[in-house]
PDB file of all heavy atoms in Angstrom:
ATOM      1  N   MET A   1     -29.268   6.682   9.766  1.00  0.00           N
ATOM      2  CA  MET A   1     -28.668   5.552   9.060  1.00  0.00           C
ATOM      3  C   MET A   1     -27.703   6.047   7.970  1.00  0.00           C
ATOM      4  O   MET A   1     -26.622   5.504   7.814  1.00  0.00           O
ATOM      5  CB  MET A   1     -29.783   4.711   8.424  1.00  0.00           C
ATOM      6  CG  MET A   1     -29.303   3.399   7.817  1.00  0.00           C
ATOM      7  SD  MET A   1     -28.729   2.264   9.092  1.00  0.00           S
ATOM      8  CE  MET A   1     -28.075   0.957   8.096  1.00  0.00           C
ATOM      9  N   ALA A   2     -28.131   7.075   7.239  1.00  0.00           N
ATOM     10  CA  ALA A   2     -27.286   7.586   6.158  1.00  0.00           C
ATOM     11  C   ALA A   2     -25.982   8.130   6.726  1.00  0.00           C
ATOM     12  O   ALA A   2     -24.924   7.957   6.140  1.00  0.00           O
ATOM     13  CB  ALA A   2     -28.016   8.666   5.377  1.00  0.00           C
ATOM     14  N   LEU A   3     -26.061   8.766   7.884  1.00  0.00           N
ATOM     15  CA  LEU A   3     -24.860   9.333   8.490  1.00  0.00           C
ATOM     16  C   LEU A   3     -23.880   8.212   8.852  1.00  0.00           C
ATOM     17  O   LEU A   3     -22.680   8.329   8.623  1.00  0.00           O
ATOM     18  CB  LEU A   3     -25.239  10.137   9.743  1.00  0.00           C
ATOM     19  CG  LEU A   3     -24.113  10.980  10.345  1.00  0.00           C
ATOM     20  CD1 LEU A   3     -23.699  12.062   9.359  1.00  0.00           C
ATOM     21  CD2 LEU A   3     -24.554  11.624  11.651  1.00  0.00           C
ATOM     22  N   ASP A   4     -24.408   7.121   9.388  1.00  0.00           N
ATOM     23  CA  ASP A   4     -23.553   5.996   9.723  1.00  0.00           C
ATOM     24  C   ASP A   4     -22.888   5.430   8.471  1.00  0.00           C
ATOM     25  O   ASP A   4     -21.716   5.063   8.489  1.00  0.00           O
ATOM     26  CB  ASP A   4     -24.370   4.899  10.417  1.00  0.00           C
ATOM     27  CG  ASP A   4     -24.769   5.313  11.835  1.00  0.00           C
ATOM     28  OD1 ASP A   4     -24.174   6.268  12.334  1.00  0.00           O
ATOM     29  OD2 ASP A   4     -25.661   4.671  12.398  1.00  0.00           O
ATOM     30  N   MET A   5     -23.635   5.365   7.387  1.00  0.00           N
ATOM     31  CA  MET A   5     -23.071   4.853   6.141  1.00  0.00           C
ATOM     32  C   MET A   5     -21.943   5.751   5.657  1.00  0.00           C
ATOM     33  O   MET A   5     -20.908   5.269   5.202  1.00  0.00           O
ATOM     34  CB  MET A   5     -24.159   4.761   5.061  1.00  0.00           C
ATOM     35  CG  MET A   5     -25.067   3.553   5.214  1.00  0.00           C
ATOM     36  SD  MET A   5     -24.183   1.990   5.162  1.00  0.00           S
ATOM     37  CE  MET A   5     -23.590   2.032   3.483  1.00  0.00           C
ATOM     38  N   GLU A   6     -22.128   7.069   5.773  1.00  0.00           N
ATOM     39  CA  GLU A   6     -21.077   7.991   5.352  1.00  0.00           C
ATOM     40  C   GLU A   6     -19.828   7.785   6.204  1.00  0.00           C
ATOM     41  O   GLU A   6     -18.706   7.782   5.694  1.00  0.00           O
ATOM     42  CB  GLU A   6     -21.565   9.438   5.464  1.00  0.00           C
ATOM     43  CG  GLU A   6     -22.547   9.810   4.361  1.00  0.00           C
ATOM     44  CD  GLU A   6     -23.079  11.222   4.538  1.00  0.00           C
ATOM     45  OE1 GLU A   6     -22.511  11.956   5.359  1.00  0.00           O
ATOM     46  OE2 GLU A   6     -24.056  11.564   3.852  1.00  0.00           O
ATOM     47  N   LYS A   7     -20.019   7.582   7.509  1.00  0.00           N
ATOM     48  CA  LYS A   7     -18.866   7.328   8.388  1.00  0.00           C
ATOM     49  C   LYS A   7     -18.174   6.028   7.981  1.00  0.00           C
ATOM     50  O   LYS A   7     -16.944   5.961   7.933  1.00  0.00           O
ATOM     51  CB  LYS A   7     -19.328   7.241   9.844  1.00  0.00           C
ATOM     52  CG  LYS A   7     -19.615   8.590  10.478  1.00  0.00           C
ATOM     53  CD  LYS A   7     -20.024   8.407  11.930  1.00  0.00           C
ATOM     54  CE  LYS A   7     -20.373   9.737  12.578  1.00  0.00           C
ATOM     55  NZ  LYS A   7     -20.859   9.551  13.955  1.00  0.00           N
ATOM     56  N   GLU A   8     -18.971   4.996   7.709  1.00  0.00           N
ATOM     57  CA  GLU A   8     -18.389   3.710   7.316  1.00  0.00           C
ATOM     58  C   GLU A   8     -17.608   3.844   6.011  1.00  0.00           C
ATOM     59  O   GLU A   8     -16.501   3.336   5.879  1.00  0.00           O
ATOM     60  CB  GLU A   8     -19.502   2.671   7.146  1.00  0.00           C
ATOM     61  CG  GLU A   8     -20.014   2.118   8.454  1.00  0.00           C
ATOM     62  CD  GLU A   8     -18.951   1.313   9.177  1.00  0.00           C
ATOM     63  OE1 GLU A   8     -18.342   0.423   8.555  1.00  0.00           O
ATOM     64  OE2 GLU A   8     -18.717   1.583  10.359  1.00  0.00           O
ATOM     65  N   ILE A   9     -18.191   4.551   5.040  1.00  0.00           N
ATOM     66  CA  ILE A   9     -17.516   4.730   3.750  1.00  0.00           C
ATOM     67  C   ILE A   9     -16.219   5.501   3.945  1.00  0.00           C
ATOM     68  O   ILE A   9     -15.178   5.156   3.379  1.00  0.00           O
ATOM     69  CB  ILE A   9     -18.454   5.445   2.756  1.00  0.00           C
ATOM     70  CG1 ILE A   9     -19.601   4.497   2.369  1.00  0.00           C
ATOM     71  CG2 ILE A   9     -17.684   5.887   1.514  1.00  0.00           C
ATOM     72  CD1 ILE A   9     -20.707   5.178   1.600  1.00  0.00           C
ATOM     73  N   ALA A  10     -16.249   6.548   4.772  1.00  0.00           N
ATOM     74  CA  ALA A  10     -15.042   7.336   5.025  1.00  0.00           C
ATOM     75  C   ALA A  10     -13.978   6.468   5.696  1.00  0.00           C
ATOM     76  O   ALA A  10     -12.800   6.541   5.344  1.00  0.00           O
ATOM     77  CB  ALA A  10     -15.375   8.533   5.908  1.00  0.00           C
ATOM     78  N   ARG A  11     -14.406   5.629   6.643  1.00  0.00           N
ATOM     79  CA  ARG A  11     -13.448   4.762   7.337  1.00  0.00           C
ATOM     80  C   ARG A  11     -12.827   3.766   6.365  1.00  0.00           C
ATOM     81  O   ARG A  11     -11.625   3.501   6.392  1.00  0.00           O
ATOM     82  CB  ARG A  11     -14.168   4.017   8.468  1.00  0.00           C
ATOM     83  CG  ARG A  11     -13.234   3.283   9.410  1.00  0.00           C
ATOM     84  CD  ARG A  11     -13.974   2.801  10.639  1.00  0.00           C
ATOM     85  NE  ARG A  11     -15.020   1.856  10.312  1.00  0.00           N
ATOM     86  CZ  ARG A  11     -14.806   0.554  10.125  1.00  0.00           C
ATOM     87  NH1 ARG A  11     -13.589   0.059  10.217  1.00  0.00           N
ATOM     88  NH2 ARG A  11     -15.805  -0.251   9.835  1.00  0.00           N
ATOM     89  N   HIS A  12     -13.652   3.209   5.473  1.00  0.00           N
ATOM     90  CA  HIS A  12     -13.137   2.229   4.522  1.00  0.00           C
ATOM     91  C   HIS A  12     -12.174   2.868   3.524  1.00  0.00           C
ATOM     92  O   HIS A  12     -11.142   2.291   3.208  1.00  0.00           O
ATOM     93  CB  HIS A  12     -14.299   1.556   3.784  1.00  0.00           C
ATOM     94  CG  HIS A  12     -14.894   0.430   4.550  1.00  0.00           C
ATOM     95  ND1 HIS A  12     -14.292  -0.804   4.632  1.00  0.00           N
ATOM     96  CD2 HIS A  12     -16.016   0.333   5.296  1.00  0.00           C
ATOM     97  CE1 HIS A  12     -15.031  -1.594   5.387  1.00  0.00           C
ATOM     98  NE2 HIS A  12     -16.093  -0.929   5.805  1.00  0.00           N
ATOM     99  N   THR A  13     -12.515   4.068   3.029  1.00  0.00           N
ATOM    100  CA  THR A  13     -11.615   4.714   2.072  1.00  0.00           C
ATOM    101  C   THR A  13     -10.307   5.070   2.755  1.00  0.00           C
ATOM    102  O   THR A  13      -9.238   4.956   2.159  1.00  0.00           O
ATOM    103  CB  THR A  13     -12.263   5.976   1.472  1.00  0.00           C
ATOM    104  OG1 THR A  13     -12.780   6.770   2.528  1.00  0.00           O
ATOM    105  CG2 THR A  13     -13.370   5.608   0.510  1.00  0.00           C
ATOM    106  N   LYS A  14     -10.367   5.480   4.017  1.00  0.00           N
ATOM    107  CA  LYS A  14      -9.144   5.798   4.755  1.00  0.00           C
ATOM    108  C   LYS A  14      -8.280   4.546   4.894  1.00  0.00           C
ATOM    109  O   LYS A  14      -7.070   4.584   4.661  1.00  0.00           O
ATOM    110  CB  LYS A  14      -9.514   6.356   6.134  1.00  0.00           C
ATOM    111  CG  LYS A  14      -8.361   6.999   6.864  1.00  0.00           C
ATOM    112  CD  LYS A  14      -8.845   7.624   8.173  1.00  0.00           C
ATOM    113  CE  LYS A  14      -7.713   8.297   8.918  1.00  0.00           C
ATOM    114  NZ  LYS A  14      -8.153   8.826  10.216  1.00  0.00           N
ATOM    115  N   GLY A  15      -8.891   3.445   5.249  1.00  0.00           N
ATOM    116  CA  GLY A  15      -8.158   2.192   5.380  1.00  0.00           C
ATOM    117  C   GLY A  15      -7.588   1.740   4.041  1.00  0.00           C
ATOM    118  O   GLY A  15      -6.468   1.244   3.965  1.00  0.00           O
ATOM    119  N   TRP A  16      -8.352   1.948   2.967  1.00  0.00           N
ATOM    120  CA  TRP A  16      -7.886   1.555   1.637  1.00  0.00           C
ATOM    121  C   TRP A  16      -6.684   2.385   1.228  1.00  0.00           C
ATOM    122  O   TRP A  16      -5.743   1.878   0.634  1.00  0.00           O
ATOM    123  CB  TRP A  16      -9.029   1.694   0.643  1.00  0.00           C
ATOM    124  CG  TRP A  16      -8.620   1.363  -0.757  1.00  0.00           C
ATOM    125  CD1 TRP A  16      -8.440   2.234  -1.774  1.00  0.00           C
ATOM    126  CD2 TRP A  16      -8.305   0.062  -1.272  1.00  0.00           C
ATOM    127  NE1 TRP A  16      -8.047   1.572  -2.894  1.00  0.00           N
ATOM    128  CE2 TRP A  16      -7.950   0.242  -2.630  1.00  0.00           C
ATOM    129  CE3 TRP A  16      -8.280  -1.212  -0.716  1.00  0.00           C
ATOM    130  CZ2 TRP A  16      -7.579  -0.842  -3.431  1.00  0.00           C
ATOM    131  CZ3 TRP A  16      -7.907  -2.272  -1.521  1.00  0.00           C
ATOM    132  CH2 TRP A  16      -7.567  -2.099  -2.854  1.00  0.00           C
ATOM    133  N   GLU A  17      -6.711   3.710   1.545  1.00  0.00           N
ATOM    134  CA  GLU A  17      -5.573   4.570   1.213  1.00  0.00           C
ATOM    135  C   GLU A  17      -4.325   4.091   1.949  1.00  0.00           C
ATOM    136  O   GLU A  17      -3.236   4.032   1.374  1.00  0.00           O
ATOM    137  CB  GLU A  17      -5.883   6.016   1.574  1.00  0.00           C
ATOM    138  CG  GLU A  17      -6.836   6.684   0.589  1.00  0.00           C
ATOM    139  CD  GLU A  17      -7.284   8.042   1.077  1.00  0.00           C
ATOM    140  OE1 GLU A  17      -6.763   8.498   2.111  1.00  0.00           O
ATOM    141  OE2 GLU A  17      -8.144   8.649   0.424  1.00  0.00           O
ATOM    142  N   GLY A  18      -4.475   3.749   3.220  1.00  0.00           N
ATOM    143  CA  GLY A  18      -3.338   3.245   3.982  1.00  0.00           C
ATOM    144  C   GLY A  18      -2.815   1.946   3.394  1.00  0.00           C
ATOM    145  O   GLY A  18      -1.607   1.749   3.280  1.00  0.00           O
ATOM    146  N   PHE A  19      -3.737   1.073   2.990  1.00  0.00           N
ATOM    147  CA  PHE A  19      -3.338  -0.205   2.393  1.00  0.00           C
ATOM    148  C   PHE A  19      -2.626   0.018   1.063  1.00  0.00           C
ATOM    149  O   PHE A  19      -1.612  -0.621   0.786  1.00  0.00           O
ATOM    150  CB  PHE A  19      -4.583  -1.079   2.193  1.00  0.00           C
ATOM    151  CG  PHE A  19      -4.295  -2.347   1.451  1.00  0.00           C
ATOM    152  CD1 PHE A  19      -3.593  -3.366   2.065  1.00  0.00           C
ATOM    153  CD2 PHE A  19      -4.727  -2.504   0.144  1.00  0.00           C
ATOM    154  CE1 PHE A  19      -3.327  -4.540   1.385  1.00  0.00           C
ATOM    155  CE2 PHE A  19      -4.457  -3.677  -0.548  1.00  0.00           C
ATOM    156  CZ  PHE A  19      -3.760  -4.696   0.074  1.00  0.00           C
ATOM    157  N   ALA A  20      -3.130   0.950   0.254  1.00  0.00           N
ATOM    158  CA  ALA A  20      -2.509   1.224  -1.045  1.00  0.00           C
ATOM    159  C   ALA A  20      -1.106   1.780  -0.850  1.00  0.00           C
ATOM    160  O   ALA A  20      -0.175   1.407  -1.568  1.00  0.00           O
ATOM    161  CB  ALA A  20      -3.366   2.211  -1.835  1.00  0.00           C
ATOM    162  N   LYS A  21      -0.948   2.676   0.158  1.00  0.00           N
ATOM    163  CA  LYS A  21       0.378   3.241   0.428  1.00  0.00           C
ATOM    164  C   LYS A  21       1.335   2.142   0.883  1.00  0.00           C
ATOM    165  O   LYS A  21       2.475   2.065   0.428  1.00  0.00           O
ATOM    166  CB  LYS A  21       0.267   4.326   1.503  1.00  0.00           C
ATOM    167  CG  LYS A  21       1.576   5.072   1.716  1.00  0.00           C
ATOM    168  CD  LYS A  21       1.518   5.954   2.952  1.00  0.00           C
ATOM    169  CE  LYS A  21       0.582   7.119   2.778  1.00  0.00           C
ATOM    170  NZ  LYS A  21       0.614   7.997   3.963  1.00  0.00           N
ATOM    171  N   PHE A  22       0.864   1.268   1.772  1.00  0.00           N
ATOM    172  CA  PHE A  22       1.697   0.157   2.251  1.00  0.00           C
ATOM    173  C   PHE A  22       2.087  -0.761   1.101  1.00  0.00           C
ATOM    174  O   PHE A  22       3.229  -1.198   1.004  1.00  0.00           O
ATOM    175  CB  PHE A  22       0.930  -0.621   3.322  1.00  0.00           C
ATOM    176  CG  PHE A  22       1.599  -1.913   3.714  1.00  0.00           C
ATOM    177  CD1 PHE A  22       2.718  -1.900   4.526  1.00  0.00           C
ATOM    178  CD2 PHE A  22       1.105  -3.126   3.271  1.00  0.00           C
ATOM    179  CE1 PHE A  22       3.343  -3.092   4.885  1.00  0.00           C
ATOM    180  CE2 PHE A  22       1.727  -4.309   3.615  1.00  0.00           C
ATOM    181  CZ  PHE A  22       2.845  -4.290   4.423  1.00  0.00           C
ATOM    182  N   LEU A  23       1.124  -1.039   0.214  1.00  0.00           N
ATOM    183  CA  LEU A  23       1.395  -1.912  -0.933  1.00  0.00           C
ATOM    184  C   LEU A  23       2.448  -1.284  -1.842  1.00  0.00           C
ATOM    185  O   LEU A  23       3.360  -1.967  -2.314  1.00  0.00           O
ATOM    186  CB  LEU A  23       0.089  -2.137  -1.698  1.00  0.00           C
ATOM    187  CG  LEU A  23       0.095  -3.258  -2.746  1.00  0.00           C
ATOM    188  CD1 LEU A  23       0.264  -4.606  -2.065  1.00  0.00           C
ATOM    189  CD2 LEU A  23      -1.199  -3.221  -3.529  1.00  0.00           C
ATOM    190  N   PHE A  24       2.340   0.032  -2.071  1.00  0.00           N
ATOM    191  CA  PHE A  24       3.301   0.732  -2.932  1.00  0.00           C
ATOM    192  C   PHE A  24       4.701   0.684  -2.328  1.00  0.00           C
ATOM    193  O   PHE A  24       5.672   0.390  -3.011  1.00  0.00           O
ATOM    194  CB  PHE A  24       2.843   2.189  -3.113  1.00  0.00           C
ATOM    195  CG  PHE A  24       3.832   3.025  -3.883  1.00  0.00           C
ATOM    196  CD1 PHE A  24       3.953   2.867  -5.254  1.00  0.00           C
ATOM    197  CD2 PHE A  24       4.633   3.945  -3.235  1.00  0.00           C
ATOM    198  CE1 PHE A  24       4.854   3.628  -5.973  1.00  0.00           C
ATOM    199  CE2 PHE A  24       5.548   4.704  -3.936  1.00  0.00           C
ATOM    200  CZ  PHE A  24       5.653   4.551  -5.315  1.00  0.00           C
ATOM    201  N   ILE A  25       4.792   0.944  -1.006  1.00  0.00           N
ATOM    202  CA  ILE A  25       6.103   0.944  -0.336  1.00  0.00           C
ATOM    203  C   ILE A  25       6.710  -0.465  -0.366  1.00  0.00           C
ATOM    204  O   ILE A  25       7.896  -0.633  -0.649  1.00  0.00           O
ATOM    205  CB  ILE A  25       5.963   1.472   1.105  1.00  0.00           C
ATOM    206  CG1 ILE A  25       5.608   2.959   1.072  1.00  0.00           C
ATOM    207  CG2 ILE A  25       7.239   1.223   1.903  1.00  0.00           C
ATOM    208  CD1 ILE A  25       5.245   3.521   2.439  1.00  0.00           C
ATOM    209  N   SER A  26       5.893  -1.472  -0.089  1.00  0.00           N
ATOM    210  CA  SER A  26       6.422  -2.842  -0.076  1.00  0.00           C
ATOM    211  C   SER A  26       6.853  -3.264  -1.483  1.00  0.00           C
ATOM    212  O   SER A  26       7.867  -3.941  -1.643  1.00  0.00           O
ATOM    213  CB  SER A  26       5.384  -3.811   0.477  1.00  0.00           C
ATOM    214  OG  SER A  26       4.200  -3.770  -0.289  1.00  0.00           O
ATOM    215  N   THR A  27       6.101  -2.839  -2.495  1.00  0.00           N
ATOM    216  CA  THR A  27       6.484  -3.164  -3.871  1.00  0.00           C
ATOM    217  C   THR A  27       7.812  -2.507  -4.228  1.00  0.00           C
ATOM    218  O   THR A  27       8.700  -3.128  -4.821  1.00  0.00           O
ATOM    219  CB  THR A  27       5.390  -2.712  -4.857  1.00  0.00           C
ATOM    220  OG1 THR A  27       4.155  -3.327  -4.480  1.00  0.00           O
ATOM    221  CG2 THR A  27       5.736  -3.118  -6.277  1.00  0.00           C
ATOM    222  N   ALA A  28       7.968  -1.236  -3.850  1.00  0.00           N
ATOM    223  CA  ALA A  28       9.218  -0.528  -4.127  1.00  0.00           C
ATOM    224  C   ALA A  28      10.382  -1.211  -3.404  1.00  0.00           C
ATOM    225  O   ALA A  28      11.477  -1.341  -3.954  1.00  0.00           O
ATOM    226  CB  ALA A  28       9.097   0.931  -3.689  1.00  0.00           C
ATOM    227  N   ALA A  29      10.152  -1.664  -2.173  1.00  0.00           N
ATOM    228  CA  ALA A  29      11.212  -2.334  -1.414  1.00  0.00           C
ATOM    229  C   ALA A  29      11.605  -3.647  -2.089  1.00  0.00           C
ATOM    230  O   ALA A  29      12.790  -3.967  -2.199  1.00  0.00           O
ATOM    231  CB  ALA A  29      10.733  -2.594   0.016  1.00  0.00           C
ATOM    232  N   VAL A  30      10.629  -4.410  -2.558  1.00  0.00           N
ATOM    233  CA  VAL A  30      10.924  -5.674  -3.237  1.00  0.00           C
ATOM    234  C   VAL A  30      11.719  -5.417  -4.512  1.00  0.00           C
ATOM    235  O   VAL A  30      12.699  -6.114  -4.796  1.00  0.00           O
ATOM    236  CB  VAL A  30       9.611  -6.430  -3.554  1.00  0.00           C
ATOM    237  CG1 VAL A  30       9.862  -7.574  -4.531  1.00  0.00           C
ATOM    238  CG2 VAL A  30       8.992  -6.951  -2.267  1.00  0.00           C
ATOM    239  N   ILE A  31      11.325  -4.386  -5.267  1.00  0.00           N
ATOM    240  CA  ILE A  31      12.055  -4.063  -6.504  1.00  0.00           C
ATOM    241  C   ILE A  31      13.492  -3.662  -6.177  1.00  0.00           C
ATOM    242  O   ILE A  31      14.439  -4.059  -6.859  1.00  0.00           O
ATOM    243  CB  ILE A  31      11.320  -2.949  -7.273  1.00  0.00           C
ATOM    244  CG1 ILE A  31      10.015  -3.511  -7.848  1.00  0.00           C
ATOM    245  CG2 ILE A  31      12.200  -2.382  -8.390  1.00  0.00           C
ATOM    246  CD1 ILE A  31       9.113  -2.443  -8.427  1.00  0.00           C
ATOM    247  N   ALA A  32      13.667  -2.880  -5.102  1.00  0.00           N
ATOM    248  CA  ALA A  32      15.017  -2.447  -4.718  1.00  0.00           C
ATOM    249  C   ALA A  32      15.867  -3.654  -4.320  1.00  0.00           C
ATOM    250  O   ALA A  32      17.031  -3.755  -4.713  1.00  0.00           O
ATOM    251  CB  ALA A  32      14.932  -1.447  -3.563  1.00  0.00           C
ATOM    252  N   VAL A  33      15.300  -4.569  -3.551  1.00  0.00           N
ATOM    253  CA  VAL A  33      16.051  -5.758  -3.122  1.00  0.00           C
ATOM    254  C   VAL A  33      16.427  -6.610  -4.328  1.00  0.00           C
ATOM    255  O   VAL A  33      17.567  -7.080  -4.447  1.00  0.00           O
ATOM    256  CB  VAL A  33      15.216  -6.572  -2.104  1.00  0.00           C
ATOM    257  CG1 VAL A  33      15.842  -7.942  -1.875  1.00  0.00           C
ATOM    258  CG2 VAL A  33      15.114  -5.806  -0.794  1.00  0.00           C
ATOM    259  N   LEU A  34      15.463  -6.802  -5.236  1.00  0.00           N
ATOM    260  CA  LEU A  34      15.770  -7.585  -6.433  1.00  0.00           C
ATOM    261  C   LEU A  34      16.841  -6.907  -7.276  1.00  0.00           C
ATOM    262  O   LEU A  34      17.712  -7.576  -7.825  1.00  0.00           O
ATOM    263  CB  LEU A  34      14.496  -7.780  -7.259  1.00  0.00           C
ATOM    264  CG  LEU A  34      13.467  -8.750  -6.662  1.00  0.00           C
ATOM    265  CD1 LEU A  34      12.202  -8.762  -7.512  1.00  0.00           C
ATOM    266  CD2 LEU A  34      14.048 -10.148  -6.564  1.00  0.00           C
ATOM    267  N   GLY A  35      16.797  -5.573  -7.363  1.00  0.00           N
ATOM    268  CA  GLY A  35      17.802  -4.833  -8.114  1.00  0.00           C
ATOM    269  C   GLY A  35      19.185  -5.010  -7.502  1.00  0.00           C
ATOM    270  O   GLY A  35      20.168  -5.232  -8.213  1.00  0.00           O
ATOM    271  N   LEU A  36      19.268  -4.931  -6.187  1.00  0.00           N
ATOM    272  CA  LEU A  36      20.562  -5.113  -5.511  1.00  0.00           C
ATOM    273  C   LEU A  36      21.079  -6.541  -5.710  1.00  0.00           C
ATOM    274  O   LEU A  36      22.276  -6.745  -5.921  1.00  0.00           O
ATOM    275  CB  LEU A  36      20.421  -4.807  -4.020  1.00  0.00           C
ATOM    276  CG  LEU A  36      20.272  -3.321  -3.671  1.00  0.00           C
ATOM    277  CD1 LEU A  36      19.936  -3.154  -2.196  1.00  0.00           C
ATOM    278  CD2 LEU A  36      21.560  -2.574  -4.010  1.00  0.00           C
ATOM    279  N   MET A  37      20.181  -7.514  -5.636  1.00  0.00           N
ATOM    280  CA  MET A  37      20.601  -8.900  -5.852  1.00  0.00           C
ATOM    281  C   MET A  37      21.127  -9.073  -7.269  1.00  0.00           C
ATOM    282  O   MET A  37      22.149  -9.737  -7.481  1.00  0.00           O
ATOM    283  CB  MET A  37      19.422  -9.847  -5.609  1.00  0.00           C
ATOM    284  CG  MET A  37      19.084 -10.058  -4.145  1.00  0.00           C
ATOM    285  SD  MET A  37      17.601 -11.046  -3.917  1.00  0.00           S
ATOM    286  CE  MET A  37      18.107 -12.577  -4.666  1.00  0.00           C
ATOM    287  N   ALA A  38      20.457  -8.470  -8.249  1.00  0.00           N
ATOM    288  CA  ALA A  38      20.899  -8.587  -9.632  1.00  0.00           C
ATOM    289  C   ALA A  38      22.273  -7.937  -9.801  1.00  0.00           C
ATOM    290  O   ALA A  38      23.138  -8.472 -10.493  1.00  0.00           O
ATOM    291  CB  ALA A  38      19.875  -7.930 -10.554  1.00  0.00           C
ATOM    292  N   LEU A  39      22.470  -6.788  -9.150  1.00  0.00           N
ATOM    293  CA  LEU A  39      23.762  -6.107  -9.270  1.00  0.00           C
ATOM    294  C   LEU A  39      24.886  -6.956  -8.658  1.00  0.00           C
ATOM    295  O   LEU A  39      25.994  -7.008  -9.207  1.00  0.00           O
ATOM    296  CB  LEU A  39      23.711  -4.744  -8.568  1.00  0.00           C
ATOM    297  CG  LEU A  39      22.949  -3.641  -9.334  1.00  0.00           C
ATOM    298  CD1 LEU A  39      22.859  -2.396  -8.471  1.00  0.00           C
ATOM    299  CD2 LEU A  39      23.665  -3.323 -10.639  1.00  0.00           C
ATOM    300  N   THR A  40      24.625  -7.580  -7.524  1.00  0.00           N
ATOM    301  CA  THR A  40      25.665  -8.371  -6.881  1.00  0.00           C
ATOM    302  C   THR A  40      25.943  -9.654  -7.651  1.00  0.00           C
ATOM    303  O   THR A  40      27.069 -10.137  -7.665  1.00  0.00           O
ATOM    304  CB  THR A  40      25.283  -8.706  -5.429  1.00  0.00           C
ATOM    305  OG1 THR A  40      24.016  -9.347  -5.427  1.00  0.00           O
ATOM    306  CG2 THR A  40      25.229  -7.460  -4.577  1.00  0.00           C
ATOM    307  N   LEU A  41      24.911 -10.217  -8.304  1.00  0.00           N
ATOM    308  CA  LEU A  41      25.114 -11.466  -9.023  1.00  0.00           C
ATOM    309  C   LEU A  41      25.750 -11.261 -10.378  1.00  0.00           C
ATOM    310  O   LEU A  41      26.446 -12.147 -10.866  1.00  0.00           O
ATOM    311  CB  LEU A  41      23.768 -12.178  -9.184  1.00  0.00           C
ATOM    312  CG  LEU A  41      23.180 -12.756  -7.890  1.00  0.00           C
ATOM    313  CD1 LEU A  41      21.774 -13.294  -8.139  1.00  0.00           C
ATOM    314  CD2 LEU A  41      24.077 -13.856  -7.334  1.00  0.00           C
ATOM    315  N   LEU A  42      25.509 -10.111 -10.995  1.00  0.00           N
ATOM    316  CA  LEU A  42      26.043  -9.889 -12.343  1.00  0.00           C
ATOM    317  C   LEU A  42      27.492  -9.426 -12.328  1.00  0.00           C
ATOM    318  O   LEU A  42      27.924  -8.756 -11.425  1.00  0.00           O
ATOM    319  CB  LEU A  42      25.177  -8.867 -13.094  1.00  0.00           C
ATOM    320  CG  LEU A  42      23.782  -9.388 -13.464  1.00  0.00           C
ATOM    321  CD1 LEU A  42      22.953  -8.257 -14.072  1.00  0.00           C
ATOM    322  CD2 LEU A  42      23.898 -10.545 -14.454  1.00  0.00           C
TER     323      LEU A  42
END
């Protein structure tokens, strides 16, 4: 049972790392788009 829990925890942390990376990239993309819009409007 403990081994299964370790596998589950490892799988969840791996998924969380992927989600955090995706969130960071999407946030950077949104900031870049907003920056370009501000430059074109100003």
